[in-house]
C-alpha positions as CSV (number, residue, x, y, z in Angstrom):
1,M,15.4,-110.4,32.1
2,T,15.8,-113.5,29.8
3,F,19.0,-114.9,28.5
4,Q,19.5,-116.9,25.3
5,F,22.5,-119.1,25.1
6,S,23.5,-121.5,22.4
7,L,23.9,-125.2,23.2
8,Q,27.6,-124.9,22.5
9,K,28.0,-122.0,24.9
10,I,26.1,-123.9,27.6
11,K,28.2,-127.0,26.9
12,R,31.5,-124.9,27.2
13,A,30.4,-123.5,30.5
14,I,29.6,-126.9,31.8
15,A,32.9,-128.2,30.5
16,G,34.7,-125.5,32.5
17,F,32.8,-126.5,35.6
18,R,33.5,-130.1,34.9
19,A,37.3,-129.4,34.5
20,R,37.4,-127.7,37.9
21,L,35.4,-130.6,39.5
22,M,37.8,-133.1,38.0
23,K,40.8,-131.1,39.3
24,E,39.3,-131.2,42.8
25,K,38.7,-135.0,42.5
26,A,42.3,-135.6,41.4
27,T,43.5,-134.3,44.7
28,K,41.4,-136.8,46.6
29,T,41.9,-140.5,46.8
30,M,39.4,-142.9,45.3
31,S,37.1,-144.5,47.8
32,A,38.2,-148.0,48.5
33,P,35.6,-150.7,48.9
34,H,34.6,-151.3,52.5
35,S,34.1,-155.0,52.1
36,I,34.6,-157.9,49.7
37,Q,30.9,-157.9,49.0
38,E,31.1,-154.2,47.9
39,M,34.1,-155.0,45.7
40,M,32.3,-157.9,44.1
41,Q,29.3,-155.7,43.4
42,R,31.5,-153.1,41.7
43,I,33.1,-155.8,39.6
44,A,29.7,-157.3,38.7
45,A,28.5,-153.9,37.6
46,T,31.1,-153.5,34.9
47,R,30.0,-154.2,31.3
48,P,32.0,-155.5,28.3
49,V,31.5,-152.2,26.5
50,E,31.4,-148.9,28.5
51,I,32.2,-145.3,27.9
52,G,34.0,-143.0,30.2
53,C,33.1,-139.5,31.4
54,D,34.9,-137.8,28.5
55,E,33.1,-139.8,25.9
56,C,29.8,-139.3,27.7
57,F,30.3,-135.6,27.8
58,E,31.1,-135.4,24.1
59,Q,27.6,-137.0,23.3
60,L,25.7,-135.3,26.1
61,D,24.2,-132.5,23.9
62,H,22.7,-135.0,21.5
63,F,21.4,-137.1,24.4
64,V,19.7,-134.0,25.9
65,E,18.2,-133.0,22.5
66,F,16.8,-136.5,22.1
67,D,15.4,-136.5,25.6
68,I,13.7,-133.1,25.2
69,A,12.3,-134.2,21.9
70,G,10.7,-137.2,23.6
71,K,12.8,-139.8,21.8
72,N,13.9,-143.1,23.4
73,V,17.4,-142.0,24.6
74,A,18.2,-145.5,25.9
75,E,17.7,-146.9,22.5
76,A,19.3,-144.0,20.6
77,L,22.4,-143.7,22.8
78,P,22.6,-146.8,25.0
79,L,26.1,-146.3,26.2
80,V,25.5,-142.8,27.3
81,S,22.3,-143.8,29.0
82,E,24.1,-146.6,30.9
83,H,26.9,-144.3,31.9
84,L,24.4,-141.7,33.3
85,E,22.8,-144.5,35.4
86,R,26.2,-145.2,37.0
87,C,27.9,-141.8,37.1
88,K,26.6,-139.2,39.5
89,D,28.7,-136.4,38.1
90,C,27.7,-136.9,34.5
91,R,24.1,-137.4,35.6
92,E,24.2,-134.0,37.3
93,E,25.7,-132.4,34.2
94,F,22.9,-134.0,32.1
95,E,20.2,-132.7,34.4
96,L,21.7,-129.2,34.5
97,L,22.0,-129.0,30.7
98,R,18.4,-130.4,30.3
99,A,17.0,-127.9,32.8
100,M,18.8,-125.0,31.1
101,L,17.6,-126.0,27.6
102,K,14.0,-126.5,28.8
103,A,14.1,-123.1,30.5
104,Q,15.4,-121.5,27.3
105,T,12.7,-123.2,25.3
106,L,10.0,-122.0,27.6
107,S,11.3,-118.4,27.5
108,S,11.4,-118.3,23.7
């Protein structure tokens, strides 16, 4: 049995999953740095221009399409690329969306 889903439908499903994940995170406390060195590393890792998870998620479908097409995603969408390097949650969403679209492409 094969399923065909539109990119928008997949994105909505991931958004629902993401909303539940963010709700769970809201009930937990942010992890505090364990040392001054770790705090300094976190500060040094910030950039003058960054995007947050919401902005990243809004552009994720374009990022995945570029990636699957073999385009240079770091050049096309540098802020999304940088965010995915730093954010485990968004990276997981990217990998899930990419895997689903690749599977759909192979089954077509």
